[in-house]
C-alpha positions as a LaTeX table, in Angstrom:
\begin{tabular}{lrrr}
\hline
Residue & $x$ (\AA) & $y$ (\AA) & $z$ (\AA) \\
\hline
Met1 & 67.40 & $-25.63$ & 44.50 \\
Pro2 & 65.44 & $-27.70$ & 47.50 \\
Pro3 & 63.30 & $-30.50$ & 46.40 \\
Ile4 & 59.72 & $-29.57$ & 45.65 \\
Ser5 & 58.43 & $-31.68$ & 48.30 \\
Asp6 & 60.20 & $-29.38$ & 50.68 \\
Arg7 & 58.40 & $-26.18$ & 49.55 \\
Leu8 & 54.90 & $-27.27$ & 49.91 \\
Asn9 & 54.28 & $-24.68$ & 52.65 \\
Ser10 & 55.37 & $-21.88$ & 50.63 \\
Pro11 & 53.13 & $-18.66$ & 50.66 \\
Val12 & 49.73 & $-19.14$ & 48.80 \\
Asn13 & 49.40 & $-17.27$ & 45.56 \\
Arg14 & 46.12 & $-15.27$ & 45.79 \\
His15 & 45.74 & $-15.25$ & 42.19 \\
Pro16 & 45.97 & $-18.80$ & 40.96 \\
Ala17 & 46.64 & $-19.20$ & 37.09 \\
Pro18 & 43.22 & $-19.98$ & 35.52 \\
Ile19 & 43.38 & $-23.69$ & 33.95 \\
Thr20 & 40.82 & $-22.16$ & 31.19 \\
Asn21 & 43.83 & $-20.46$ & 29.63 \\
Phe22 & 44.29 & $-23.65$ & 27.60 \\
Glu23 & 41.17 & $-23.06$ & 25.49 \\
Phe24 & 39.21 & $-20.21$ & 23.71 \\
Ser25 & 35.72 & $-18.73$ & 24.57 \\
Lys26 & 32.48 & $-20.36$ & 23.43 \\
Glu27 & 31.78 & $-17.59$ & 20.93 \\
Ala28 & 35.35 & $-17.94$ & 19.22 \\
Ile29 & 34.85 & $-21.66$ & 18.87 \\
Ala30 & 31.20 & $-21.33$ & 17.40 \\
Glu31 & 32.54 & $-18.56$ & 15.06 \\
Ala32 & 35.61 & $-20.90$ & 13.95 \\
Val33 & 33.22 & $-23.73$ & 13.20 \\
Arg34 & 30.81 & $-21.72$ & 11.31 \\
Lys35 & 33.74 & $-20.37$ & 9.09 \\
Gly36 & 35.68 & $-23.51$ & 8.89 \\
Arg37 & 38.62 & $-21.73$ & 10.60 \\
Leu38 & 41.37 & $-22.70$ & 13.00 \\
Leu39 & 41.97 & $-20.94$ & 16.35 \\
Ser40 & 45.01 & $-22.89$ & 17.11 \\
Met41 & 47.33 & $-25.84$ & 15.76 \\
Glu42 & 49.58 & $-28.43$ & 17.29 \\
Ile43 & 52.63 & $-29.33$ & 15.32 \\
Glu44 & 55.70 & $-31.65$ & 16.10 \\
Phe45 & 59.07 & $-30.30$ & 14.95 \\
Ser46 & 60.47 & $-33.72$ & 15.63 \\
Leu47 & 59.66 & $-36.95$ & 17.54 \\
Arg48 & 63.11 & $-37.37$ & 18.83 \\
Cys49 & 63.20 & $-37.50$ & 22.61 \\
Asn50 & 65.52 & $-38.56$ & 25.51 \\
Phe51 & 62.74 & $-39.77$ & 27.76 \\
Arg52 & 61.03 & $-42.94$ & 27.45 \\
Cys53 & 57.77 & $-42.71$ & 29.18 \\
Pro54 & 55.64 & $-45.73$ & 29.62 \\
Tyr55 & 52.50 & $-43.95$ & 28.61 \\
Cys56 & 53.76 & $-42.04$ & 25.64 \\
Tyr57 & 53.28 & $-42.47$ & 21.70 \\
Val58 & 56.72 & $-41.44$ & 20.60 \\
Pro59 & 58.25 & $-44.19$ & 18.47 \\
His60 & 61.97 & $-45.36$ & 18.76 \\
Glu61 & 64.94 & $-43.60$ & 17.30 \\
Asp62 & 65.15 & $-45.98$ & 14.25 \\
Gln63 & 61.44 & $-45.16$ & 13.29 \\
Leu64 & 62.16 & $-41.29$ & 12.98 \\
Lys65 & 62.33 & $-40.78$ & 9.21 \\
Asp66 & 61.75 & $-38.09$ & 6.66 \\
Glu67 & 60.72 & $-35.32$ & 9.39 \\
Leu68 & 59.68 & $-31.96$ & 8.12 \\
Ser69 & 62.34 & $-29.45$ & 6.93 \\
Leu70 & 62.43 & $-26.01$ & 8.36 \\
Asp71 & 61.04 & $-24.61$ & 5.40 \\
Glu72 & 58.24 & $-26.93$ & 5.55 \\
Ile73 & 57.52 & $-26.29$ & 9.14 \\
Arg74 & 57.36 & $-22.60$ & 8.41 \\
Asp75 & 54.96 & $-23.08$ & 5.67 \\
Ala76 & 52.75 & $-25.22$ & 7.76 \\
Ile77 & 52.67 & $-22.51$ & 10.35 \\
Leu78 & 51.74 & $-19.84$ & 7.85 \\
Gln79 & 49.00 & $-21.97$ & 6.40 \\
Ala80 & 47.55 & $-22.21$ & 9.86 \\
Lys81 & 47.72 & $-18.64$ & 10.50 \\
Ala82 & 46.08 & $-17.90$ & 7.06 \\
Leu83 & 43.20 & $-20.17$ & 8.48 \\
Gly84 & 42.96 & $-18.12$ & 11.48 \\
Ala85 & 45.12 & $-19.62$ & 14.17 \\
Val86 & 46.46 & $-17.20$ & 16.71 \\
Lys87 & 48.20 & $-20.03$ & 18.79 \\
Ile88 & 50.62 & $-22.63$ & 17.78 \\
Ile89 & 51.25 & $-25.51$ & 20.17 \\
Val90 & 54.60 & $-27.24$ & 19.94 \\
Leu91 & 54.63 & $-30.84$ & 20.98 \\
Gly92 & 57.26 & $-33.68$ & 20.52 \\
Gly93 & 59.49 & $-35.51$ & 20.99 \\
Glu94 & 61.30 & $-33.12$ & 23.02 \\
Pro95 & 61.29 & $-29.60$ & 21.67 \\
Ser96 & 63.93 & $-28.22$ & 24.13 \\
Ile97 & 66.51 & $-30.54$ & 22.45 \\
Tyr98 & 65.46 & $-29.88$ & 18.85 \\
Pro99 & 68.33 & $-27.70$ & 17.54 \\
His100 & 65.89 & $-25.39$ & 15.88 \\
Thr101 & 63.23 & $-24.66$ & 18.41 \\
Leu102 & 64.37 & $-21.29$ & 19.46 \\
Glu103 & 64.62 & $-20.26$ & 15.79 \\
Met104 & 60.90 & $-21.44$ & 15.24 \\
Ile105 & 59.73 & $-19.70$ & 18.16 \\
Arg106 & 61.15 & $-16.43$ & 16.89 \\
Phe107 & 59.78 & $-16.99$ & 13.44 \\
Met108 & 56.17 & $-17.72$ & 15.07 \\
Arg109 & 56.33 & $-14.59$ & 17.22 \\
Gly110 & 57.56 & $-12.37$ & 14.53 \\
His111 & 54.33 & $-13.45$ & 12.71 \\
Gly112 & 52.08 & $-12.36$ & 15.84 \\
Leu113 & 51.46 & $-15.95$ & 16.74 \\
Ile114 & 51.16 & $-17.10$ & 20.49 \\
Val115 & 53.45 & $-20.10$ & 21.10 \\
Glu116 & 52.81 & $-22.60$ & 23.55 \\
Met117 & 55.51 & $-25.36$ & 24.36 \\
Phe118 & 55.21 & $-28.84$ & 26.11 \\
Thr119 & 58.59 & $-29.81$ & 27.33 \\
Asn120 & 60.20 & $-32.24$ & 29.88 \\
Gly121 & 62.74 & $-29.55$ & 30.42 \\
Ser122 & 65.73 & $-31.41$ & 29.22 \\
Gly123 & 67.13 & $-28.39$ & 27.19 \\
Ile124 & 65.86 & $-25.61$ & 29.42 \\
Thr125 & 69.17 & $-24.06$ & 30.54 \\
Ala126 & 69.14 & $-20.62$ & 32.40 \\
Asp127 & 69.97 & $-19.18$ & 28.70 \\
Phe128 & 67.07 & $-21.16$ & 27.19 \\
Ala129 & 64.52 & $-19.93$ & 29.88 \\
Arg130 & 65.48 & $-16.30$ & 29.49 \\
Gln131 & 64.94 & $-16.54$ & 25.60 \\
Leu132 & 61.68 & $-18.14$ & 26.17 \\
Tyr133 & 60.53 & $-15.31$ & 28.47 \\
Glu134 & 61.81 & $-12.78$ & 26.10 \\
Gln135 & 59.54 & $-14.25$ & 23.33 \\
Gln136 & 56.66 & $-14.70$ & 25.95 \\
Val137 & 56.32 & $-18.41$ & 25.38 \\
Arg138 & 53.57 & $-20.39$ & 27.17 \\
Val139 & 55.50 & $-23.20$ & 28.80 \\
Val140 & 54.06 & $-26.38$ & 29.71 \\
Met141 & 56.38 & $-28.56$ & 31.82 \\
Lys142 & 55.88 & $-32.39$ & 32.05 \\
Met143 & 55.92 & $-33.42$ & 35.88 \\
Asn144 & 54.04 & $-36.57$ & 37.27 \\
Ser145 & 55.31 & $-36.78$ & 40.79 \\
Phe146 & 57.07 & $-35.21$ & 43.78 \\
Asp147 & 58.84 & $-38.38$ & 44.37 \\
Ala148 & 62.08 & $-38.71$ & 42.36 \\
Val149 & 61.92 & $-42.62$ & 42.03 \\
Leu150 & 58.48 & $-42.62$ & 40.73 \\
Gln151 & 59.25 & $-39.51$ & 38.36 \\
Asn152 & 62.18 & $-41.27$ & 36.93 \\
Glu153 & 60.09 & $-44.59$ & 36.39 \\
Leu154 & 57.26 & $-42.54$ & 34.65 \\
Ser155 & 59.90 & $-40.81$ & 32.34 \\
Gly156 & 61.95 & $-43.95$ & 31.59 \\
His157 & 65.05 & $-41.80$ & 32.34 \\
Pro158 & 67.29 & $-42.03$ & 35.46 \\
Gly159 & 67.64 & $-38.26$ & 35.99 \\
Ala160 & 64.20 & $-37.11$ & 34.91 \\
Phe161 & 63.60 & $-35.69$ & 38.45 \\
Arg162 & 66.70 & $-33.72$ & 38.59 \\
Ile163 & 66.00 & $-32.40$ & 34.97 \\
Ile164 & 62.49 & $-31.19$ & 35.76 \\
Gln165 & 63.51 & $-29.39$ & 39.00 \\
Ser166 & 66.44 & $-27.68$ & 37.32 \\
Ala167 & 64.17 & $-26.53$ & 34.47 \\
Leu168 & 61.55 & $-25.11$ & 36.79 \\
Gly169 & 64.19 & $-23.41$ & 38.68 \\
His170 & 65.42 & $-21.78$ & 35.39 \\
Leu171 & 62.10 & $-20.82$ & 34.30 \\
Lys172 & 61.46 & $-19.12$ & 37.81 \\
Ala173 & 64.80 & $-17.37$ & 37.73 \\
Ala174 & 63.86 & $-16.05$ & 34.15 \\
Gly175 & 60.44 & $-14.60$ & 35.48 \\
Tyr176 & 57.77 & $-17.33$ & 35.19 \\
Pro177 & 54.96 & $-17.49$ & 36.14 \\
Ser178 & 53.51 & $-14.14$ & 35.82 \\
Gln179 & 50.43 & $-12.28$ & 34.50 \\
Thr180 & 52.27 & $-12.23$ & 31.05 \\
His181 & 54.22 & $-15.39$ & 31.22 \\
Phe182 & 52.13 & $-18.64$ & 31.66 \\
Leu183 & 53.61 & $-21.59$ & 33.11 \\
Ala184 & 51.72 & $-24.81$ & 33.55 \\
Val185 & 52.56 & $-28.28$ & 34.74 \\
Ser186 & 51.18 & $-31.36$ & 32.64 \\
Ser187 & 50.55 & $-34.56$ & 34.46 \\
Ile188 & 49.14 & $-37.93$ & 33.51 \\
Ile189 & 46.93 & $-39.66$ & 36.05 \\
Cys190 & 48.09 & $-43.07$ & 36.79 \\
Arg191 & 47.70 & $-45.85$ & 39.43 \\
Gln192 & 51.33 & $-44.79$ & 40.99 \\
Asn193 & 50.74 & $-41.00$ & 41.21 \\
Ile194 & 46.87 & $-40.56$ & 42.07 \\
Gly195 & 47.27 & $-40.31$ & 45.68 \\
Glu196 & 49.48 & $-37.34$ & 45.67 \\
Leu197 & 48.06 & $-35.39$ & 42.71 \\
Pro198 & 45.62 & $-33.48$ & 45.00 \\
Arg199 & 48.81 & $-32.27$ & 46.81 \\
Met200 & 50.36 & $-31.51$ & 43.74 \\
Trp201 & 47.34 & $-29.41$ & 42.43 \\
Gln202 & 47.46 & $-27.18$ & 45.55 \\
Trp203 & 51.07 & $-26.70$ & 45.48 \\
Leu204 & 50.85 & $-25.72$ & 41.64 \\
Arg205 & 48.00 & $-23.39$ & 42.57 \\
Glu206 & 49.90 & $-21.57$ & 45.30 \\
Gln207 & 52.90 & $-21.29$ & 43.03 \\
Gly208 & 50.64 & $-19.50$ & 40.37 \\
Ile209 & 51.40 & $-22.30$ & 37.93 \\
Ala210 & 48.24 & $-23.78$ & 36.11 \\
Pro211 & 47.62 & $-27.50$ & 36.64 \\
Tyr212 & 47.01 & $-29.58$ & 33.67 \\
Phe213 & 46.23 & $-33.06$ & 34.57 \\
Glu214 & 44.58 & $-35.67$ & 32.23 \\
Ile215 & 43.66 & $-39.17$ & 31.69 \\
Ile216 & 46.08 & $-41.44$ & 29.98 \\
Thr217 & 44.98 & $-42.06$ & 26.35 \\
Pro218 & 45.34 & $-45.88$ & 25.85 \\
Gln219 & 47.72 & $-45.90$ & 22.74 \\
Ala220 & 51.18 & $-47.05$ & 21.84 \\
Asn221 & 53.20 & $-47.52$ & 24.62 \\
Ala222 & 50.40 & $-47.17$ & 27.22 \\
Arg223 & 48.67 & $-50.23$ & 25.84 \\
Leu224 & 51.85 & $-52.19$ & 26.85 \\
Asn225 & 51.62 & $-50.93$ & 30.48 \\
Glu226 & 48.21 & $-51.51$ & 31.80 \\
Trp227 & 49.83 & $-51.13$ & 35.21 \\
Leu228 & 49.39 & $-47.43$ & 34.80 \\
Phe229 & 45.69 & $-47.43$ & 34.18 \\
Val230 & 42.84 & $-46.10$ & 36.79 \\
Glu231 & 39.30 & $-47.35$ & 36.55 \\
Pro232 & 36.78 & $-44.95$ & 35.39 \\
Leu233 & 34.70 & $-44.69$ & 38.44 \\
Glu234 & 37.98 & $-44.09$ & 40.46 \\
Leu235 & 38.90 & $-41.37$ & 38.35 \\
Glu236 & 35.30 & $-39.76$ & 38.69 \\
Thr237 & 36.21 & $-39.81$ & 42.60 \\
Phe238 & 39.61 & $-38.27$ & 41.98 \\
Phe239 & 38.23 & $-35.61$ & 39.72 \\
Thr240 & 35.55 & $-34.64$ & 42.25 \\
Thr241 & 38.11 & $-34.62$ & 44.95 \\
Ile242 & 40.11 & $-31.92$ & 42.90 \\
Ala243 & 37.25 & $-29.99$ & 42.17 \\
Asp244 & 36.25 & $-29.78$ & 45.83 \\
Leu245 & 39.71 & $-28.78$ & 46.54 \\
Asp246 & 39.90 & $-26.19$ & 44.05 \\
Lys247 & 36.42 & $-24.54$ & 45.14 \\
His248 & 37.15 & $-24.36$ & 48.68 \\
Leu249 & 40.98 & $-23.28$ & 48.69 \\
Phe250 & 41.13 & $-21.26$ & 45.50 \\
Gly251 & 37.36 & $-20.21$ & 44.45 \\
Gln252 & 37.70 & $-21.92$ & 41.13 \\
Thr253 & 34.49 & $-23.75$ & 39.97 \\
Trp254 & 34.22 & $-26.13$ & 37.11 \\
Asp255 & 32.35 & $-29.38$ & 35.59 \\
Val256 & 33.78 & $-32.71$ & 36.46 \\
Gln257 & 34.13 & $-34.33$ & 33.20 \\
Pro258 & 36.95 & $-36.28$ & 31.24 \\
Pro259 & 39.61 & $-36.34$ & 30.12 \\
Leu260 & 41.15 & $-33.13$ & 31.33 \\
Val261 & 40.86 & $-32.13$ & 35.13 \\
Gly262 & 38.92 & $-28.79$ & 35.35 \\
Asn263 & 38.94 & $-28.17$ & 31.63 \\
Lys264 & 37.04 & $-29.15$ & 28.41 \\
Cys265 & 38.45 & $-30.86$ & 25.33 \\
Met266 & 36.78 & $-29.61$ & 22.17 \\
Arg267 & 39.67 & $-29.12$ & 20.26 \\
His268 & 38.67 & $-30.72$ & 17.11 \\
Lys269 & 36.17 & $-27.67$ & 16.48 \\
Phe270 & 39.00 & $-25.45$ & 15.99 \\
Ser271 & 42.32 & $-27.26$ & 15.93 \\
Cys272 & 44.46 & $-29.85$ & 14.30 \\
Leu273 & 47.79 & $-31.82$ & 14.51 \\
Val274 & 50.59 & $-31.63$ & 11.93 \\
Thr275 & 52.91 & $-34.41$ & 12.72 \\
Ala276 & 56.90 & $-34.43$ & 12.26 \\
Gln277 & 56.11 & $-36.14$ & 8.97 \\
Gly278 & 53.62 & $-33.73$ & 7.60 \\
Glu279 & 50.46 & $-36.01$ & 8.30 \\
Val280 & 47.47 & $-33.81$ & 9.46 \\
Arg281 & 45.26 & $-35.54$ & 12.22 \\
Pro282 & 42.31 & $-34.45$ & 14.52 \\
Cys283 & 44.89 & $-34.81$ & 17.46 \\
Val284 & 47.50 & $-36.89$ & 19.00 \\
Gly285 & 45.08 & $-39.46$ & 19.83 \\
Val286 & 42.95 & $-39.82$ & 16.99 \\
Thr287 & 45.89 & $-41.40$ & 14.78 \\
Leu288 & 44.05 & $-41.18$ & 11.58 \\
Ser289 & 45.64 & $-39.32$ & 8.59 \\
Leu290 & 43.34 & $-36.57$ & 7.07 \\
Gly291 & 46.25 & $-35.93$ & 4.45 \\
Asn292 & 49.91 & $-34.74$ & 4.20 \\
Ile293 & 50.69 & $-31.15$ & 3.82 \\
Arg294 & 53.57 & $-32.19$ & 1.48 \\
Gln295 & 50.80 & $-33.27$ & $-1.00$ \\
Lys296 & 48.05 & $-30.96$ & $-0.22$ \\
Pro297 & 47.31 & $-27.51$ & 1.33 \\
Leu298 & 46.08 & $-27.49$ & 4.80 \\
Ala299 & 43.01 & $-25.83$ & 4.03 \\
Ala300 & 41.93 & $-28.39$ & 1.49 \\
Ile301 & 42.99 & $-31.16$ & 3.92 \\
Leu302 & 40.64 & $-29.66$ & 6.52 \\
Ala303 & 37.84 & $-28.69$ & 4.30 \\
Glu304 & 37.55 & $-32.06$ & 2.55 \\
Ser305 & 37.73 & $-34.19$ & 5.78 \\
Gln306 & 34.08 & $-35.78$ & 6.63 \\
Leu307 & 35.59 & $-36.81$ & 9.98 \\
Leu308 & 36.44 & $-33.35$ & 11.04 \\
Arg309 & 32.89 & $-32.20$ & 9.91 \\
Asp310 & 31.40 & $-35.04$ & 12.11 \\
Leu311 & 33.49 & $-33.96$ & 15.10 \\
Lys312 & 32.63 & $-30.43$ & 14.68 \\
Asn313 & 28.99 & $-31.36$ & 14.59 \\
His314 & 29.37 & $-33.90$ & 17.48 \\
Arg315 & 25.96 & $-33.12$ & 18.82 \\
Gln316 & 24.40 & $-35.04$ & 16.12 \\
Thr317 & 27.22 & $-37.48$ & 15.02 \\
Ile318 & 28.66 & $-38.91$ & 18.43 \\
Lys319 & 27.26 & $-42.30$ & 19.09 \\
Gly320 & 25.78 & $-44.28$ & 22.23 \\
His321 & 25.72 & $-43.07$ & 25.88 \\
Cys322 & 27.89 & $-39.90$ & 24.82 \\
His323 & 25.14 & $-38.79$ & 22.28 \\
Asp324 & 22.38 & $-39.08$ & 25.10 \\
Cys325 & 24.51 & $-37.56$ & 27.78 \\
Glu326 & 23.11 & $-34.48$ & 29.63 \\
Arg327 & 26.52 & $-32.89$ & 29.24 \\
Ala328 & 26.89 & $-33.48$ & 25.60 \\
Asp329 & 26.40 & $-29.85$ & 24.48 \\
Glu330 & 29.85 & $-29.08$ & 26.13 \\
Cys331 & 31.46 & $-32.41$ & 26.24 \\
Tyr332 & 32.19 & $-35.48$ & 23.84 \\
Gly333 & 34.69 & $-37.26$ & 26.19 \\
Cys334 & 37.83 & $-38.22$ & 24.80 \\
Arg335 & 37.78 & $-38.84$ & 21.09 \\
Gly336 & 41.31 & $-40.36$ & 21.35 \\
Ala337 & 40.37 & $-42.79$ & 23.81 \\
Ala338 & 37.08 & $-43.84$ & 21.89 \\
Phe339 & 39.21 & $-44.33$ & 18.69 \\
Gln340 & 42.18 & $-46.08$ & 20.41 \\
Ile341 & 39.86 & $-48.60$ & 22.17 \\
Thr342 & 36.96 & $-49.17$ & 19.62 \\
Gly343 & 38.45 & $-48.03$ & 16.42 \\
Asp344 & 35.52 & $-45.52$ & 16.00 \\
Pro345 & 36.54 & $-41.81$ & 16.67 \\
Leu346 & 32.60 & $-41.25$ & 17.01 \\
Ala347 & 31.87 & $-44.03$ & 19.66 \\
Ser348 & 31.18 & $-43.14$ & 23.25 \\
Asp349 & 34.36 & $-42.62$ & 25.43 \\
Pro350 & 34.84 & $-46.35$ & 27.16 \\
Leu351 & 36.88 & $-44.30$ & 29.82 \\
Cys352 & 34.22 & $-41.92$ & 30.78 \\
Trp353 & 32.60 & $-42.79$ & 34.24 \\
His354 & 28.93 & $-41.91$ & 33.21 \\
Asn355 & 29.34 & $-44.30$ & 30.31 \\
Gln356 & 31.02 & $-46.98$ & 32.59 \\
Arg357 & 28.05 & $-46.71$ & 35.19 \\
Leu358 & 25.44 & $-46.99$ & 32.61 \\
Phe359 & 27.19 & $-50.12$ & 31.17 \\
Gln360 & 27.23 & $-51.51$ & 34.69 \\
Thr361 & 23.50 & $-50.82$ & 35.00 \\
Gln362 & 22.51 & $-52.66$ & 31.86 \\
Leu363 & 24.77 & $-55.58$ & 32.92 \\
Arg364 & 22.81 & $-55.92$ & 36.20 \\
Cys365 & 19.39 & $-55.73$ & 34.39 \\
Gly366 & 20.48 & $-58.25$ & 31.94 \\
\hline
\end{tabular}
């Protein structure tokens, strides 16, 4: 397959994949809040991964202990379905190298659940891609750069660029993307790739692939690699650039707000994370345990969490500038960034450019 950068001038797809496919309608979310239900759940089958991304939270191999058994994974999934979840999002580690991923996918699909899988592509052979297609799995490939050297650096793996291109080739050969087979690319925004990301966004749109660009959450490995980070006001300029591009080239309009380009993160109203050790957390960024499914049912853990109640009632509980922001009805910034930087998941998002601008104004006013 020729390098991605050589295929930028391919014919434009006049029906770009809507990036809003990652979330649910306002009405569905509001109903889930009222009834204390889930719409989706994120789950880690295992944290084992062959990449060593400098921005990732995955621990080293010797720290991977006591991970969920297959029966425990199945039980967690069925508990989520009983709470109303219609979609299960498989995270990692790297799901495509976990030996039971396809088995778990067939289990979830057999129970009528939508399956979405984030992957670096390592295990996506031609046969694996065909099976994903047969099961209608929504696939989110991780790709951060068109440049092989930079992609490898941002993956901590010397063959990452080749692996990603190979996986994309297999997925396309299997039939992705299409109206019934969703394909997206997940990219982090960092100092090293921010200049090329508008070009990548355009290329993804033209391929019918949904772009999923997000600000790095400053946790785990990312805190040790500050060379990656982009200042909030520069992020605002970047988001605005992508918004203008998307509107003029593809007729897509959306609000400019962190942490996702072209999308809103309100997942704490309708989702949760179950880690590979059974811990229930609000999301991967808010690394606070609400309980463990090995000790208590998921329904009880979620119902008893004051933090989840506060996040669902964010308009009254979020603090500082985020509370007073004109966008507060539909945005609460990144709760992961707030927690990782301040220790308070209800604090204002320190990486939001609105907060940064207000902070600078206050400094000038003394």
